[in-house]
N, C-alpha and C positions, 0 to 999 in steps of 0.2 A: 293514689299511690300506684295503681297498676299502670296508668298512663306515663308516669315518670320512669318506671322500669322499662316500658316499651320504648320511650324516647331515648334512654341511655343505651339500650340494646341496639337501636337503629343507628345511633351515632357511632357506636363501637364498630358495627358492621361496615358502615361507610368508611371509617378510618382504615379498617383492615383491608377493604377492597381497593382503596385509593393508594395505599402504601406501595404496592408493587409497581403501579403505574408511575408514581413519582420517582422511585428509585431507578426504574428503567430509563426514564427521560434524562436523568442526570448521568447515567453510566453510558448512554449512547453517544455522547459527545467525545470527539477525539481530544487528545491532550497534546496539541501542537503548541510549541513555544512560539513566541513572537518572532524569534530569529528564523524559525522554520517557515512561518507564513511569509515573512519578507523574502526569504530565499526563493520560495516557490513563485512569488509574484515577479521577482527579478528574472527567474528562468522563463516564465511566460512572456515577459516583455522582450526577452532575447529572441523569441521566435515570432515577434510581430504583434503581440497582444497590447492594446492600448486601453488601459482602464479609465483614463481621463477623457476618452472620446465622447462619453456621455450619450451614446446612441442606444437608448433603452429598447428600441425595436429589434436590434440584432444581438442583444446581450447573450442569451443562451447559446446561440449559434457561434458567436465570436469566441466565447470562452472555450466551448467544446472544440472548435477548430484549432485554437491555440494549444489546447491540451493534447490533441492528436499530433500536431506538429512537434510538440515537445517530446512526446513519446517516441516519435520517429527519429528525432535528433538523438535521444538517449540510446536508442537501439543501434543507430549508426555508430555512435561513439563506443558502445560496448563491443560491437563487431570489430571496429578498428583496433581496439585495445587487445582483443583476443588475437588478431592477426599479428600484432607486434611481437607476440611471444612465439610465433611459429606454429606449425600445425601440431596437433596432438599425436599424429602418427598412428599407424595400425598396431594393435597389440600383437606381440609375437613371443615365441619361445625359442629363440636361437641360442642353443647352448653349445654348439660345436659338434665335433665328431665324437662318436662313442670311444671310450677308452679301450685300448687293445690289451688283451691279457698277455702277459709274458710268462714263459715257463722258466723256472729256475732249475739249473742242472744239479 
């Protein structure tokens, strides 16, 4: 009887300790849609990445280089978009000349 209680307690402890690890593993995945993944692949191909090249020796370097080129491209596009609206200008407080007091007779 005592061994059954120990076995049940051990099983319960194992389940309780494993539950946080299982929930963490599932929550750590991002929730990208298929359309978002396809768009990212299209964007990487636009800067020269070739996923069908099949060169496994250069895989990590190829994708990292393509991601860096894509980041540089997006930064350049962002800067050109900002320039299209003109400069932000310096903040100022130009309110004109102070009002002159007039005396009434």
